[in-house]
C-alpha positions as CSV (number, residue, x, y, z in Angstrom):
1,M,20.6,-18.4,51.0
2,T,21.9,-15.9,48.6
3,S,25.9,-15.0,49.6
4,S,27.3,-11.7,49.2
5,Y,29.2,-13.2,46.5
6,E,26.2,-14.0,44.5
7,T,24.7,-10.6,44.9
8,E,27.7,-8.7,43.5
9,T,28.2,-10.8,40.7
10,N,27.2,-9.0,37.3
11,L,25.0,-11.4,35.4
12,E,25.5,-9.2,32.1
13,T,29.2,-10.0,31.8
14,K,29.6,-12.4,29.0
15,P,31.5,-15.5,29.7
16,T,34.9,-16.4,28.3
17,R,33.3,-19.3,26.4
18,Q,33.4,-20.3,22.5
19,P,30.4,-20.1,20.6
20,I,27.4,-22.4,21.9
21,R,27.1,-25.4,19.7
22,S,24.0,-27.8,19.4
23,R,24.3,-31.2,20.9
24,P,23.6,-34.3,19.0
25,T,20.5,-36.2,19.8
26,S,21.2,-39.9,19.5
27,S,20.9,-43.2,21.7
28,E,24.9,-42.8,22.0
29,A,24.4,-39.4,23.5
30,A,21.4,-40.4,25.5
31,Y,23.5,-43.0,26.9
32,E,26.4,-41.1,27.7
33,R,24.8,-38.6,29.4
34,L,22.8,-40.9,31.8
35,T,25.9,-43.2,32.5
36,G,28.0,-40.1,33.5
37,Y,25.1,-38.9,36.0
38,G,24.2,-42.5,37.2
39,F,28.1,-42.5,38.1
40,A,28.2,-39.1,40.0
41,Q,25.4,-40.6,41.9
42,R,28.0,-42.2,44.1
43,Y,29.4,-38.9,45.2
44,A,25.8,-37.2,45.6
45,K,24.2,-39.4,48.2
46,G,23.2,-37.2,50.8
47,K,25.1,-34.3,49.9
48,T,24.8,-30.9,48.7
49,V,25.3,-30.6,45.4
50,A,26.1,-28.4,42.2
51,N,25.2,-29.4,38.8
52,V,27.1,-27.0,36.2
53,S,26.1,-27.0,32.5
54,W,26.1,-24.7,29.7
55,E,22.3,-25.2,28.7
56,E,20.1,-28.1,29.3
57,I,20.3,-28.6,33.2
58,G,17.1,-30.2,34.8
59,Y,18.1,-33.9,33.3
60,G,21.1,-34.4,35.4
61,S,19.9,-32.2,38.2
62,H,17.0,-34.3,38.6
63,L,18.8,-37.7,38.5
64,L,21.4,-36.4,41.1
65,A,18.3,-35.2,43.4
66,E,17.1,-38.5,43.8
67,T,20.1,-39.4,46.2
68,A,21.3,-35.8,47.4
69,E,19.9,-33.6,50.2
70,S,19.7,-30.8,47.4
71,V,21.0,-29.7,44.1
72,A,21.7,-26.3,42.6
73,G,21.2,-26.7,38.7
74,L,23.8,-23.8,37.6
75,T,23.6,-22.6,33.7
76,N,24.3,-19.6,31.7
77,S,20.9,-19.8,30.1
78,P,17.8,-18.3,31.4
79,E,15.8,-20.4,28.9
80,A,17.4,-23.6,30.4
81,V,16.4,-22.4,33.9
82,D,12.7,-21.8,32.9
83,Q,12.7,-25.1,31.3
84,A,14.2,-27.1,34.0
85,S,11.9,-25.4,36.6
86,A,9.0,-26.6,34.5
87,A,9.7,-30.0,33.4
88,Y,12.0,-31.2,36.3
89,S,10.8,-29.4,39.5
90,A,11.7,-31.3,42.9
91,P,11.5,-29.9,46.5
92,N,15.4,-30.4,46.7
93,A,16.2,-28.8,43.5
94,S,16.6,-25.7,42.6
95,Y,18.0,-23.5,39.2
96,Q,19.8,-20.6,38.7
97,R,21.4,-18.8,36.0
98,V,24.9,-17.7,36.3
99,N,28.1,-16.5,34.4
100,L,30.3,-19.8,34.0
101,P,33.0,-20.4,34.6
102,E,32.1,-18.2,37.8
103,L,30.1,-20.1,40.4
104,P,28.6,-17.5,42.7
105,Y,28.7,-19.2,46.2
106,S,30.7,-18.4,49.3
107,E,33.9,-21.1,49.8
108,T,33.1,-24.1,51.3
109,Y,29.7,-24.3,50.1
110,F,28.8,-27.6,48.5
111,D,30.0,-31.3,48.9
112,T,30.1,-32.1,45.3
113,V,30.1,-30.3,42.0
114,V,29.6,-32.2,39.0
115,A,30.5,-30.5,35.5
116,F,29.7,-32.5,32.3
117,G,30.2,-31.2,28.9
118,V,31.4,-27.8,30.4
119,V,35.2,-27.6,29.5
120,E,34.7,-28.5,25.9
121,D,33.4,-25.0,25.3
122,L,35.7,-22.9,28.0
123,A,38.5,-20.5,26.4
124,H,40.2,-21.2,29.9
125,P,39.1,-24.7,31.1
126,E,41.2,-23.7,34.7
127,D,38.7,-21.1,35.7
128,L,36.5,-23.5,36.2
129,V,38.4,-26.0,38.0
130,R,39.9,-23.0,40.2
131,E,35.9,-22.0,40.8
132,A,35.0,-25.6,42.0
133,K,37.6,-26.0,44.4
134,R,36.8,-22.6,45.8
135,V,33.5,-23.5,46.4
136,L,34.2,-27.1,47.6
137,K,34.1,-28.2,51.2
138,K,37.7,-29.3,52.2
139,D,36.9,-32.8,51.6
140,G,34.6,-32.2,48.4
141,V,34.8,-34.2,45.6
142,L,34.7,-32.2,41.9
143,V,33.4,-34.8,39.0
144,I,33.9,-33.3,35.8
145,S,34.4,-34.7,32.2
146,A,36.4,-33.8,29.0
147,L,36.5,-34.9,25.4
148,D,39.2,-37.7,24.9
149,K,41.8,-35.9,22.1
150,Q,43.5,-39.7,21.3
151,T,40.2,-41.1,20.7
152,Q,39.6,-38.3,18.1
153,L,42.7,-38.7,16.5
154,E,42.2,-42.3,16.1
155,G,39.1,-42.0,14.1
156,G,36.5,-42.2,16.7
157,A,35.3,-38.4,16.4
158,H,31.9,-38.1,18.1
159,G,29.5,-36.9,15.3
160,G,26.8,-34.6,15.6
161,S,29.1,-31.5,16.3
162,D,28.6,-28.6,13.8
163,G,32.1,-27.1,14.9
164,P,35.3,-27.7,16.4
165,R,35.3,-28.3,20.7
166,R,38.4,-28.4,22.8
167,E,39.6,-31.9,23.3
168,M,42.5,-33.1,26.0
169,Y,44.7,-36.1,26.3
170,V,44.4,-38.0,29.7
171,S,47.5,-36.9,31.0
172,E,46.9,-33.0,30.0
173,F,43.6,-33.5,31.9
174,R,45.1,-35.4,34.7
175,E,47.5,-32.6,35.0
176,L,45.1,-29.7,35.0
177,L,43.2,-31.5,37.8
178,E,46.4,-32.1,39.8
179,R,47.6,-28.7,39.9
180,H,44.3,-27.9,42.3
181,F,43.2,-31.3,44.1
182,G,45.4,-33.8,45.7
183,L,43.6,-37.1,44.7
184,V,42.6,-37.3,41.1
185,H,41.1,-40.7,39.6
186,V,40.3,-40.9,35.9
187,Y,37.9,-42.9,34.1
188,R,36.7,-43.8,30.5
189,L,33.2,-42.5,29.9
190,G,30.9,-43.7,27.1
191,A,28.1,-45.9,25.1
192,V,29.5,-49.3,24.3
193,G,28.3,-52.1,22.2
194,G,28.4,-55.6,23.7
195,G,26.4,-58.7,25.5
196,C,26.3,-60.2,29.0
197,V,25.6,-63.3,30.6
198,F,24.1,-63.1,34.4
199,P,22.0,-65.5,36.8
200,V,18.1,-65.5,35.9
201,S,16.9,-63.5,39.0
202,D,15.1,-60.0,39.6
203,K,19.0,-58.2,40.1
204,A,22.1,-58.5,37.9
205,A,25.1,-59.2,39.8
206,T,28.3,-57.5,39.3
207,A,30.6,-59.4,37.0
208,P,34.2,-59.2,35.4
209,I,34.6,-56.8,32.6
210,K,35.8,-58.1,29.8
211,S,36.2,-56.5,25.9
212,A,36.3,-57.6,22.1
213,R,37.1,-56.6,18.8
214,F,33.7,-57.8,17.1
215,S,34.6,-60.0,14.0
216,L,32.5,-62.6,12.9
217,A,35.5,-64.3,11.0
218,N,38.5,-63.6,13.6
219,P,36.9,-62.6,16.9
220,D,39.4,-61.1,19.8
221,L,38.5,-61.3,23.1
222,G,40.6,-59.3,25.8
223,A,41.1,-57.1,28.9
224,E,41.6,-53.8,27.1
225,P,39.2,-50.9,27.8
226,P,36.7,-50.1,24.8
227,R,37.0,-46.8,23.0
228,T,35.2,-44.0,24.6
229,H,34.7,-40.4,23.4
230,S,35.3,-38.9,26.9
231,V,37.0,-39.0,30.1
232,I,35.7,-38.3,33.6
233,A,37.5,-37.6,36.6
234,V,36.6,-37.6,40.2
235,C,38.7,-35.0,42.1
236,T,39.4,-34.3,46.0
237,D,41.6,-33.1,48.7
238,A,40.1,-35.8,51.4
239,E,42.8,-38.1,52.3
240,E,40.8,-41.2,51.6
241,P,38.3,-41.3,48.8
242,Q,34.9,-41.7,49.4
243,Q,34.5,-44.3,47.1
244,E,36.6,-47.2,45.7
245,E,38.1,-46.9,42.0
246,E,35.8,-49.4,40.3
247,A,34.0,-49.4,37.1
248,Y,30.2,-48.3,36.4
249,L,28.2,-50.5,34.0
250,L,25.0,-49.2,32.9
251,L,22.6,-51.9,30.8
252,D,19.5,-51.3,28.6
253,R,17.0,-52.9,30.7
254,D,14.5,-52.8,27.8
255,R,16.5,-53.2,25.0
256,R,14.9,-50.0,23.2
257,V,18.6,-49.0,21.8
258,F,18.2,-52.0,19.8
259,Y,14.5,-51.5,18.6
260,E,15.3,-48.1,17.8
261,C,18.0,-49.3,15.5
262,E,15.7,-51.8,13.6
263,E,13.3,-48.9,13.3
264,R,15.7,-46.8,11.8
265,A,17.3,-49.6,9.5
266,E,13.5,-49.9,7.8
267,D,13.4,-46.2,7.8
268,I,16.9,-46.0,5.8
269,E,16.1,-49.0,3.6
270,L,13.0,-47.2,2.7
271,M,14.6,-43.9,2.1
272,Q,17.3,-45.9,0.1
273,S,14.8,-47.3,-2.2
274,E,12.7,-44.0,-2.9
275,I,16.2,-42.6,-3.9
276,R,17.2,-45.5,-6.0
277,Q,13.7,-45.2,-7.8
278,M,14.5,-41.1,-8.5
279,Q,17.8,-41.8,-9.7
280,E,16.7,-44.4,-12.0
281,T,14.1,-41.7,-13.1
282,E,16.4,-39.1,-13.6
283,V,19.1,-41.7,-15.8
284,Q,15.8,-42.8,-17.9
285,A,14.8,-39.2,-18.7
286,F,18.4,-38.4,-19.4
287,L,18.8,-41.2,-22.1
288,D,15.4,-40.4,-23.4
289,A,16.5,-36.9,-24.1
290,L,19.9,-38.3,-25.4
291,R,18.2,-40.4,-28.3
292,V,16.1,-37.4,-29.3
293,Q,19.2,-35.5,-29.8
294,H,21.4,-38.1,-31.5
295,S,18.4,-38.6,-34.0
296,L,18.2,-35.2,-34.9
297,Y,21.5,-35.1,-35.4
298,Y,21.5,-38.0,-37.9
299,I,18.6,-36.9,-39.5
300,I,20.6,-33.6,-40.2
301,K,23.6,-35.4,-41.3
302,R,21.6,-37.9,-43.4
303,Y,19.5,-35.4,-45.2
304,P,21.6,-32.1,-45.6
305,I,19.5,-31.3,-48.6
306,H,16.6,-31.2,-47.1
307,L,17.7,-28.7,-44.7
308,R,19.6,-26.5,-47.5
309,N,16.0,-26.6,-49.2
310,I,14.1,-25.5,-45.7
311,I,16.4,-22.6,-45.5
312,R,16.6,-21.7,-49.1
313,N,12.7,-21.8,-49.0
314,A,12.8,-19.5,-45.9
315,R,14.7,-16.8,-47.9
316,T,12.7,-17.0,-51.1
317,N,9.6,-16.6,-49.1
318,S,10.8,-13.8,-46.9
319,R,11.9,-12.0,-50.2
320,K,8.5,-12.4,-52.1
321,Y,6.6,-11.2,-48.9
322,R,8.7,-7.8,-49.0
323,R,8.2,-7.5,-53.0
324,V,4.4,-7.8,-52.3
325,T,4.1,-5.6,-49.3
326,A,6.5,-2.9,-50.5
327,P,3.8,-1.0,-52.2
328,Y,1.6,-1.3,-49.2
329,R,4.4,0.0,-47.0
330,W,5.2,3.0,-49.2
331,L,1.4,4.1,-48.9
332,R,1.4,3.8,-45.2
333,A,4.4,5.7,-44.9
334,K,3.4,8.2,-47.2
335,S,0.1,8.7,-45.2
336,R,2.0,9.2,-41.9
337,S,4.1,12.0,-43.7
338,S,1.2,14.0,-44.9
339,D,-0.5,13.7,-41.5
């Protein structure tokens, strides 16, 4: 149902946002997105959910709709609305263009608001947090992510971005959210490499999480959290959290990421071989040209008399030609003057 707030909103107003930037297409980015929405499913089961995104909106909304009562995919891009409606249609999912960070719904409309990859491009991130707070029910939940500035400073910048995006320290992110919500849990979100040991059964059992600094010579096992590019927060005003504060682990069931890495490694090796061959060809051509120049230089240096004779003969022949052709040139000039 369309609210009065929605009908009064001017959709032609430009959002307060930095220029749109392309998102990297990689296994890491794909796993990060899938893990984020898998985690958000905890707070979507049987709920009325808003999934907020700048551009692509169907993928996450489709995942949330698997457990939610209804999902409203909200994006600033009309093309994304058309694409999501065609590729990710579902009886409990709808898609709508809005002017982010505005959410054109009445107060206390949603149980859950999910916003991944949104605050990075907002000029004023607090505007989105304020809007999410307004449309959420009293005990509603906001699940929101941000780029971790500390990780970027430590040299873990996420490749693929073609321009600067807003980054936030964890303490800064938490402080922003706690100004609007009474309870805020912050997690680290990202794709990581590793291994696992679990019982031989149809279902993978829960397990304690360990970390390691990968080194064949000097491995270091510990309990420190792995480095990730993003943080994700769960915010609510409910007195008791709907879910326990526990980690969420998503495994690559078919090992496709390893197969993709092997295929890419083969492609890279082939490309490097072609590049080496091209470089060798160019170097050989340069050396051949250099030898020719050196040969001419030594010939001229060794036989300067021959060079002088060539120049003297050319001058002599030129003078002889002028003497022989002088009468003919005189007659031609006189003929032209008489005409």
